[in-house]
DSSP file (Angstrom, degrees, kcal/mol; ACC not computed):
  #  RESIDUE AA STRUCTURE BP1 BP2  ACC     N-H-->O    O-->H-N    N-H-->O    O-->H-N    TCO  KAPPA ALPHA  PHI   PSI    X-CA   Y-CA   Z-CA
    1    1 A M              0   0    0      0, 0.0   108,-0.7     0, 0.0     2,-0.4   0.000 360.0 360.0 360.0 138.9  -11.4  -10.6  -12.4
    2    2 A D  E     -A  108   0A   0    106,-0.2     2,-0.4   107,-0.1   106,-0.2  -0.791 360.0-172.4-102.9 139.9   -9.0   -9.6   -9.7
    3    3 A V  E     -A  107   0A   0    104,-2.6   104,-3.5    -2,-0.4     2,-0.3  -0.996   8.7-165.9-130.4 135.0   -5.3   -8.6  -10.3
    4    4 A T  E     -A  106   0A   0     -2,-0.4     2,-0.3   102,-0.2   102,-0.2  -0.832  12.9-171.2-122.0 159.3   -2.8   -8.1   -7.4
    5    5 A A  E     -A  105   0A   0    100,-1.8   100,-2.7    -2,-0.3     2,-0.4  -0.981  10.7-164.9-143.3 141.1    0.6   -6.5   -7.0
    6    6 A T  E     -A  104   0A   0     -2,-0.3     2,-0.6    98,-0.2    98,-0.2  -0.992  12.5-162.5-132.5 132.9    2.7   -6.8   -3.8
    7    7 A A  E     -A  103   0A   0     96,-3.1    96,-2.8    -2,-0.4     3,-0.4  -0.967  24.2-164.2-110.9 115.8    5.8   -4.8   -2.7
    8    8 A R  E     +     0   0A   0     -2,-0.6    94,-0.2    94,-0.2    -2,-0.0  -0.727  58.9  14.0-107.5 152.1    7.5   -6.8    0.1
    9    9 A F  E    S+     0   0A   0     -2,-0.3     2,-0.3    92,-0.2    -1,-0.2   0.843  74.8 172.8  58.7  40.6   10.1   -5.7    2.6
   10   10 A V  E     -A  101   0A   0     91,-2.6    91,-2.3    -3,-0.4     2,-2.0  -0.643  37.7-122.6 -80.1 133.7    9.7   -2.0    2.0
   11   11 A R  S    S+     0   0    0     -2,-0.3     2,-0.3    89,-0.2    89,-0.2  -0.451  76.2  93.1 -83.9  71.4   11.6    0.1    4.5
   12   12 A I  S    S-     0   0    0     -2,-2.0    -2,-0.1    86,-0.1     5,-0.1  -0.971  81.5 -97.6-153.5 148.6    8.8    2.1    6.1
   13   13 A S    >   -     0   0    0     -2,-0.3     3,-1.0     1,-0.1     4,-0.5  -0.437  29.1-131.1 -67.3 138.1    6.7    1.6    9.1
   14   14 A P  T >> S+     0   0    0      0, 0.0     4,-1.7     0, 0.0     3,-1.1   0.827 104.4  61.0 -61.2 -31.7    3.2    0.1    8.3
   15   15 A T  H 3> S+     0   0    0      1,-0.2     4,-0.6     2,-0.2    -2,-0.0   0.785  98.8  57.4 -67.4 -25.6    1.4    2.8   10.3
   16   16 A K  H <4 S+     0   0    0     -3,-1.0    -1,-0.2     1,-0.2    27,-0.2   0.647 114.4  37.4 -77.4 -14.0    2.8    5.5    8.1
   17   17 A V  H X> S+     0   0    0     -3,-1.1     4,-1.9    -4,-0.5     3,-0.6   0.668  95.9  79.4-108.7 -24.2    1.3    3.9    5.0
   18   18 A R  H 3X S+     0   0    0     -4,-1.7     4,-2.1     1,-0.2     5,-0.2   0.854  88.7  55.9 -61.2 -38.1   -2.1    2.6    6.2
   19   19 A D  H 3X S+     0   0    0     -4,-0.6     4,-1.3     1,-0.2    -1,-0.2   0.871 108.9  48.2 -64.0 -33.9   -4.0    5.9    6.1
   20   20 A L  H <> S+     0   0    0     -3,-0.6     4,-1.2     2,-0.2    -1,-0.2   0.903 110.3  50.2 -72.4 -41.0   -3.1    6.4    2.5
   21   21 A T  H  X S+     0   0    0     -4,-1.9     4,-0.8     1,-0.2    -2,-0.2   0.842 109.0  52.9 -67.6 -31.0   -4.1    2.8    1.5
   22   22 A R  H  < S+     0   0    0     -4,-2.1     3,-0.3    -5,-0.2    -1,-0.2   0.855 105.9  55.7 -67.4 -34.0   -7.5    3.3    3.3
   23   23 A A  H  < S+     0   0    0     -4,-1.3    -2,-0.2     1,-0.2    -1,-0.2   0.794 108.7  45.3 -70.3 -29.0   -8.0    6.5    1.3
   24   24 A I  H >< S+     0   0    0     -4,-1.2     3,-1.7    -3,-0.1    47,-0.3   0.591  83.2 113.9 -94.4  -9.8   -7.6    4.8   -2.1
   25   25 A Q  T 3< S+     0   0    0     -4,-0.8    47,-0.2    -3,-0.3     3,-0.1  -0.389  84.5  12.9 -65.0 136.1   -9.8    1.8   -1.5
   26   26 A G  T 3  S+     0   0    0     45,-2.8    -1,-0.2     1,-0.3     2,-0.1   0.339 101.2 117.1  83.8  -6.1  -13.0    1.7   -3.6
   27   27 A K  S <  S-     0   0    0     -3,-1.7    44,-2.9    44,-0.1    -1,-0.3  -0.464  72.8 -98.0 -89.1 163.5  -11.8    4.5   -5.9
   28   28 A T  B  >  -B   70   0A   0     42,-0.2     4,-2.5    -2,-0.1    42,-0.2  -0.365  37.4-109.1 -70.7 162.7  -11.2    4.2   -9.6
   29   29 A V  H  > S+     0   0    0     40,-1.8     4,-2.4    37,-0.3     5,-0.2   0.883 119.4  53.7 -62.5 -39.1   -7.6    3.7  -10.7
   30   30 A E  H  > S+     0   0    0     39,-0.3     4,-1.8     2,-0.2    -1,-0.2   0.923 110.8  45.4 -62.3 -45.2   -7.4    7.2  -12.1
   31   31 A E  H  > S+     0   0    0      2,-0.2     4,-2.3     1,-0.2    -2,-0.2   0.906 112.3  52.1 -64.0 -42.4   -8.6    8.7   -8.8
   32   32 A A  H  X S+     0   0    0     -4,-2.5     4,-2.2     1,-0.2    -2,-0.2   0.901 108.9  49.9 -64.0 -40.9   -6.2    6.6   -6.8
   33   33 A L  H  X S+     0   0    0     -4,-2.4     4,-2.6     1,-0.2    -1,-0.2   0.887 110.2  51.1 -63.7 -38.4   -3.3    7.6   -8.9
   34   34 A R  H  X S+     0   0    0     -4,-1.8     4,-1.5     2,-0.2    -2,-0.2   0.902 110.2  49.0 -65.3 -41.4   -4.2   11.3   -8.5
   35   35 A V  H  < S+     0   0    0     -4,-2.3     4,-0.3     1,-0.2    -2,-0.2   0.904 115.4  44.4 -63.8 -41.2   -4.4   10.9   -4.7
   36   36 A V  H >< S+     0   0    0     -4,-2.2     3,-0.8     1,-0.2    -2,-0.2   0.891 111.7  51.2 -73.1 -39.6   -1.1    9.2   -4.5
   37   37 A E  H 3< S+     0   0    0     -4,-2.6    -1,-0.2     1,-0.2    -2,-0.2   0.787 110.3  48.1 -72.1 -26.9    0.8   11.5   -6.9
   38   38 A F  T 3< S+     0   0    0     -4,-1.5     2,-0.4    -5,-0.2    -1,-0.2   0.404  91.2  95.4 -94.8   3.4   -0.3   14.7   -5.1
   39   39 A N    <   -     0   0    0     -3,-0.8     6,-0.0    -4,-0.3    -4,-0.0  -0.798  63.2-153.8 -93.4 137.2    0.6   13.4   -1.6
   40   40 A K        +     0   0    0     -2,-0.4    -1,-0.1     4,-0.1    -4,-0.0   0.537  56.3 110.3 -87.5  -7.8    4.1   14.5   -0.5
   41   41 A R  S  > S-     0   0    0      1,-0.1     4,-1.2   -25,-0.0     3,-0.5  -0.272  74.4-123.8 -76.5 155.8    4.8   11.6    1.9
   42   42 A K  H  > S+     0   0    0      1,-0.2     4,-1.7     2,-0.2     3,-0.3   0.874 112.1  59.1 -61.5 -38.5    7.4    8.8    1.3
   43   43 A G  H  > S+     0   0    0      1,-0.2     4,-2.7     2,-0.2    -1,-0.2   0.818  98.2  59.0 -61.9 -32.1    4.6    6.2    1.7
   44   44 A A  H  > S+     0   0    0     -3,-0.5     4,-2.4     2,-0.2    -1,-0.2   0.899 104.5  50.3 -65.3 -40.8    2.7    7.8   -1.2
   45   45 A F  H  X S+     0   0    0     -4,-1.2     4,-2.0    -3,-0.3    -2,-0.2   0.924 113.0  46.2 -61.9 -44.0    5.6    7.1   -3.6
   46   46 A L  H  X S+     0   0    0     -4,-1.7     4,-1.9     2,-0.2    -2,-0.2   0.892 113.9  46.7 -68.5 -40.7    5.8    3.5   -2.5
   47   47 A V  H  X S+     0   0    0     -4,-2.7     4,-2.6     1,-0.2    -1,-0.2   0.887 110.8  54.6 -66.7 -37.5    2.0    2.9   -2.8
   48   48 A G  H  X S+     0   0    0     -4,-2.4     4,-2.6    -5,-0.2    -2,-0.2   0.898 106.5  50.6 -62.6 -40.9    2.1    4.6   -6.2
   49   49 A K  H  X S+     0   0    0     -4,-2.0     4,-1.8     2,-0.2    -1,-0.2   0.923 113.0  45.9 -61.5 -43.7    4.8    2.2   -7.4
   50   50 A T  H  X S+     0   0    0     -4,-1.9     4,-2.1     2,-0.2    -2,-0.2   0.883 112.4  50.7 -67.5 -38.1    2.8   -0.8   -6.2
   51   51 A L  H  X S+     0   0    0     -4,-2.6     4,-2.2     2,-0.2    -2,-0.2   0.910 109.9  49.4 -64.7 -43.5   -0.4    0.7   -7.8
   52   52 A K  H  X S+     0   0    0     -4,-2.6     4,-2.2     1,-0.2    -1,-0.2   0.854 109.8  52.8 -64.5 -34.8    1.4    1.2  -11.1
   53   53 A S  H  X S+     0   0    0     -4,-1.8     4,-2.2     2,-0.2    -1,-0.2   0.902 108.5  49.5 -65.2 -41.6    2.7   -2.3  -11.0
   54   54 A A  H  X S+     0   0    0     -4,-2.1     4,-2.2     2,-0.2    -2,-0.2   0.882 110.1  51.4 -66.3 -37.2   -0.9   -3.7  -10.4
   55   55 A I  H  X S+     0   0    0     -4,-2.2     4,-2.4     2,-0.2    -2,-0.2   0.922 110.2  48.7 -63.3 -43.8   -2.1   -1.6  -13.4
   56   56 A A  H  X S+     0   0    0     -4,-2.2     4,-2.6     1,-0.2     5,-0.4   0.875 110.1  51.7 -64.8 -36.9    0.6   -3.0  -15.6
   57   57 A N  H  X>S+     0   0    0     -4,-2.2     4,-1.9     1,-0.2     5,-1.4   0.900 110.5  49.2 -63.8 -40.5   -0.3   -6.6  -14.4
   58   58 A A  H  <5S+     0   0    0     -4,-2.2     6,-2.6     3,-0.2     5,-0.2   0.907 115.2  43.9 -65.5 -41.3   -3.9   -5.9  -15.3
   59   59 A E  H  <5S+     0   0    0     -4,-2.4    -2,-0.2     4,-0.2     4,-0.2   0.946 126.1  27.1 -68.6 -49.1   -3.0   -4.6  -18.7
   60   60 A H  H  <5S+     0   0    0     -4,-2.6    -3,-0.2    -5,-0.2    -2,-0.2   0.875 129.9  32.1 -89.2 -38.9   -0.5   -7.2  -19.8
   61   61 A N  T  <5S+     0   0    0     -4,-1.9    -3,-0.2    -5,-0.4    -2,-0.1   0.907 133.4  25.1 -87.6 -43.8   -1.3  -10.4  -17.9
   62   62 A A  S   <S-     0   0    0     -5,-1.4    -3,-0.2    -4,-0.2    -4,-0.1   0.534  94.8-133.5 -99.3  -7.1   -5.1  -10.2  -17.6
   63   63 A E        +     0   0    0     -6,-0.3     2,-0.3    -5,-0.2    -4,-0.2   0.909  48.7 156.5  54.8  47.8   -5.7   -7.9  -20.7
   64   64 A L        -     0   0    0     -6,-2.6     2,-0.3     1,-0.0    -1,-0.2  -0.733  46.7-109.7-101.6 153.8   -8.1   -5.6  -18.8
   65   65 A S    >   -     0   0    0     -2,-0.3     3,-0.9     1,-0.1     4,-0.2  -0.638  17.0-140.8 -81.9 136.9   -8.8   -2.0  -19.8
   66   66 A V  G >  S+     0   0    0     -2,-0.3     3,-1.3     1,-0.2   -37,-0.3   0.815  98.4  64.7 -67.1 -30.4   -7.4    0.6  -17.3
   67   67 A D  G 3  S+     0   0    0      1,-0.3    -1,-0.2   -38,-0.1   -37,-0.1   0.739 103.1  48.0 -66.0 -23.3  -10.5    2.8  -17.6
   68   68 A D  G <  S+     0   0    0     -3,-0.9    -1,-0.3   -40,-0.1     2,-0.2   0.345  88.7 110.7-100.7   6.3  -12.7    0.0  -16.0
   69   69 A L    <   -     0   0    0     -3,-1.3   -40,-1.8    -4,-0.2     2,-0.3  -0.593  41.6-173.3 -92.7 145.6  -10.5   -0.8  -13.0
   70   70 A F  E     -BC  28 108A   0     38,-2.7    38,-2.2   -42,-0.2     2,-1.0  -0.918  34.1-109.5-127.2 153.8  -11.2   -0.1   -9.4
   71   71 A V  E     + C   0 107A   0    -44,-2.9   -45,-2.8    -2,-0.3    36,-0.2  -0.773  37.3 177.0 -83.6 106.5   -9.0   -0.5   -6.3
   72   72 A K  E     -     0   0A   0     34,-2.0     2,-0.3    -2,-1.0    35,-0.2   0.903  65.3  -0.4 -76.8 -44.3  -10.7   -3.4   -4.5
   73   73 A Q  E     - C   0 106A   0     33,-1.7    33,-3.5   -48,-0.1     2,-0.4  -0.990  52.5-174.0-152.5 136.7   -8.3   -3.7   -1.6
   74   74 A A  E     + C   0 105A   0     -2,-0.3     2,-0.4    31,-0.2    31,-0.2  -0.953  21.2 175.6-134.1 115.1   -5.2   -2.0   -0.5
   75   75 A V  E     - C   0 104A   0     29,-3.1    29,-3.0    -2,-0.4     2,-0.5  -0.927  20.1-162.4-126.9 140.2   -3.5   -3.6    2.5
   76   76 A V  E     - C   0 103A   0     -2,-0.4     2,-0.3    27,-0.2    27,-0.2  -0.977  15.6-176.9-123.2 118.8   -0.3   -2.9    4.4
   77   77 A N  E     - C   0 102A   0     25,-2.5    25,-2.9    -2,-0.5     2,-0.2  -0.800  31.8-101.8-109.7 154.3    1.0   -5.6    6.7
   78   78 A G  E     - C   0 101A   0     -2,-0.3    23,-0.3    23,-0.2     3,-0.1  -0.511  35.2-161.1 -74.5 140.7    4.1   -5.5    8.9
   79   79 A G        -     0   0    0     21,-2.9    21,-0.2     1,-0.2    23,-0.1  -0.257  43.4 -49.4-101.0-165.3    7.2   -7.2    7.7
   80   80 A P        -     0   0    0      0, 0.0     2,-0.5     0, 0.0    20,-0.3  -0.379  55.5-126.3 -68.8 149.1   10.2   -8.3    9.7
   81   81 A I        -     0   0    0     18,-0.2     2,-0.6    -3,-0.1    18,-0.2  -0.858  12.1-141.1 -99.9 126.6   11.8   -5.8   12.1
   82   82 A I  E     -D   98   0B   0     16,-2.7    16,-3.0    -2,-0.5     2,-0.5  -0.787  21.2-149.4 -86.8 119.5   15.5   -5.1   11.8
   83   83 A K  E     +D   97   0B   0     -2,-0.6     2,-0.3    14,-0.2    14,-0.2  -0.807  24.2 163.7-101.6 127.9   16.9   -4.7   15.3
   84   84 A R  E     -D   96   0B   0     12,-2.8    12,-3.4    -2,-0.5     2,-0.4  -0.856  24.2-138.0-131.3 166.3   19.8   -2.5   16.0
   85   85 A Y  E     -D   95   0B   0     -2,-0.3     8,-0.0    10,-0.3    -2,-0.0  -0.981   6.5-156.3-131.5 144.3   21.3   -1.0   19.1
   86   86 A M  E     -D   94   0B   0      8,-2.9     8,-3.0    -2,-0.4    -2,-0.0  -0.953  30.2-107.9-118.0 135.9   22.7    2.5   19.8
   87   87 A P  E     -D   93   0B   0      0, 0.0     6,-0.2     0, 0.0     2,-0.2  -0.327  42.6-178.1 -61.5 142.4   25.2    3.3   22.6
   88   88 A A    >   -     0   0    0      4,-2.9     3,-0.8     1,-0.2     4,-0.2  -0.655  35.1 -51.2-130.3-174.0   23.7    5.2   25.5
   89   89 A A  G >  S+     0   0    0      1,-0.2     3,-1.5    -2,-0.2    -1,-0.2  -0.219 114.6  15.5 -64.5 149.9   25.0    6.6   28.8
   90   90 A R  G 3  S-     0   0    0      1,-0.3    -1,-0.2    -3,-0.1     3,-0.1   0.783 131.1 -61.3  59.4  33.7   27.0    4.5   31.3
   91   91 A G  G <  S+     0   0    0     -3,-0.8    -1,-0.3     1,-0.2    -2,-0.2   0.620 102.8 128.9  75.4  11.7   27.9    1.8   28.8
   92   92 A S    <   -     0   0    0     -3,-1.5    -4,-2.9    -4,-0.2     2,-0.4  -0.373  48.8-133.3 -92.2 177.2   24.3    0.8   28.2
   93   93 A A  E     -D   87   0B   0     -6,-0.2    -4,-0.0    -2,-0.1    -8,-0.0  -0.988   3.8-146.6-134.3 141.6   22.5    0.3   24.8
   94   94 A K  E     -D   86   0B   0     -8,-3.0    -8,-2.9    -2,-0.4     2,-0.1  -0.901  25.6-121.0-107.1 135.0   19.2    1.5   23.5
   95   95 A P  E     -D   85   0B   0      0, 0.0     2,-0.4     0, 0.0   -10,-0.3  -0.463  21.2-162.5 -75.6 146.4   17.3   -0.6   21.0
   96   96 A I  E     -D   84   0B   0    -12,-3.4   -12,-2.8    -2,-0.1     2,-0.6  -0.998   3.9-156.8-125.0 129.6   16.3    0.7   17.6
   97   97 A Q  E     -D   83   0B   0     -2,-0.4     2,-0.9   -14,-0.2   -14,-0.2  -0.930   2.0-164.1-110.6 115.5   13.6   -1.0   15.6
   98   98 A K  E     -D   82   0B   0    -16,-3.0   -16,-2.7    -2,-0.6     2,-0.1  -0.850  21.4-152.8 -97.2 104.1   13.7   -0.5   11.8
   99   99 A K        -     0   0    0     -2,-0.9     2,-0.3   -18,-0.2   -18,-0.2  -0.440  10.2-161.7 -84.2 150.6   10.3   -1.6   10.6
  100  100 A T        -     0   0    0    -20,-0.3   -21,-2.9   -21,-0.2     2,-0.3  -0.853   5.2-150.9-125.2 164.0    9.4   -3.0    7.2
  101  101 A S  E     -AC  10  78A   0    -91,-2.3   -91,-2.6    -2,-0.3     2,-0.5  -0.917  14.3-143.3-134.0 156.6    6.1   -3.3    5.4
  102  102 A H  E     - C   0  77A   0    -25,-2.9   -25,-2.5    -2,-0.3     2,-0.5  -0.979  22.4-161.5-116.7 113.0    4.4   -5.5    2.8
  103  103 A I  E     -AC   7  76A   0    -96,-2.8   -96,-3.1    -2,-0.5     2,-0.4  -0.852  10.6-178.1 -98.9 125.4    2.1   -3.4    0.6
  104  104 A S  E     -AC   6  75A   0    -29,-3.0   -29,-3.1    -2,-0.5     2,-0.4  -0.986   5.3-174.1-129.2 126.6   -0.5   -5.3   -1.3
  105  105 A I  E     -AC   5  74A   0   -100,-2.7  -100,-1.8    -2,-0.4     2,-0.5  -0.977   5.3-163.6-124.2 130.1   -3.0   -3.8   -3.8
  106  106 A T  E     -AC   4  73A   0    -33,-3.5   -34,-2.0    -2,-0.4   -33,-1.7  -0.952   6.1-166.1-114.1 127.9   -5.9   -5.7   -5.5
  107  107 A L  E     -AC   3  71A   0   -104,-3.5  -104,-2.6    -2,-0.5     2,-0.3  -0.822   6.7-176.5-109.0 150.5   -7.6   -4.3   -8.6
  108  108 A T  E     -AC   2  70A   0    -38,-2.2   -38,-2.7    -2,-0.3  -106,-0.2  -0.958  32.0-138.6-141.5 159.6  -10.9   -5.5  -10.0
  109  109 A D  S    S+     0   0    0   -108,-0.7     2,-0.5    -2,-0.3  -107,-0.1   0.438  85.3  83.3 -97.6  -0.9  -13.1   -4.7  -13.0
  110  110 A V  S    S-     0   0    0   -109,-0.2   -40,-0.1   -40,-0.1    -2,-0.1  -0.892  90.8-113.1-103.0 130.1  -16.3   -4.9  -11.0
  111  111 A K        -     0   0    0     -2,-0.5     2,-0.1     1,-0.1    -2,-0.1  -0.443  35.1-129.9 -64.8 122.3  -17.2   -1.7   -9.0
  112  112 A P        -     0   0    0      0, 0.0     2,-0.5     0, 0.0    -1,-0.1  -0.414  14.5-120.7 -74.0 149.3  -16.9   -2.6   -5.3
  113  113 A V        -     0   0    0     -2,-0.1     2,-0.5     1,-0.0   -87,-0.0  -0.790  23.6-141.3 -89.8 124.7  -19.8   -1.8   -2.9
  114  114 A R        -     0   0    0     -2,-0.5     2,-0.2   -88,-0.1   -88,-0.0  -0.743  15.0-156.9 -89.6 128.4  -18.8    0.6   -0.2
  115  115 A S        -     0   0    0     -2,-0.5     0, 0.0     1,-0.1     0, 0.0  -0.606  25.6-120.3 -98.8 164.7  -20.3   -0.1    3.2
  116  116 A S        -     0   0    0     -2,-0.2     3,-0.1     2,-0.2    -1,-0.1   0.629  44.6-120.1 -79.1 -12.2  -20.7    2.4    6.0
  117  117 A G  S    S+     0   0    0      1,-0.3     2,-0.3     0, 0.0    -1,-0.1   0.326  76.9 113.1  92.1  -8.5  -18.5    0.3    8.3
  118  118 A R        -     0   0    0      2,-0.0     2,-0.4     0, 0.0    -1,-0.3  -0.724  62.1-133.0 -99.2 148.4  -21.3   -0.2   10.9
  119  119 A K              0   0    0     -2,-0.3     0, 0.0    -3,-0.1     0, 0.0  -0.803 360.0 360.0 -97.9 141.4  -22.9   -3.5   11.7
  120  120 A A              0   0    0     -2,-0.4    -1,-0.1     0, 0.0    -2,-0.0   0.475 360.0 360.0 -79.6 360.0  -26.7   -3.6   12.0
């Protein structure tokens, strides 16, 4: 059975979080929490919150045991971009893009098969 948790409109660029979500895919929940908690980046804190939410969903809604859970999928998609402008020389303006993310984590009780990533 699959259980998901999503954090939407998080104020961080998706590229800063994607490497961490790739690192926790396919791991047990315990290993994924360890990876997230010992990482110092802001994205690790946000992914950790979403992961803990998914674990709580699995425990309370689906009544699954935490010891048997694996991270099936961890995805970061881009959200809406907040556009601002900063004054520049000679009365011009420079654009500033404040990016947002949607972090989505799916847990499962079936051990996922890891592929090498290459096609035969």
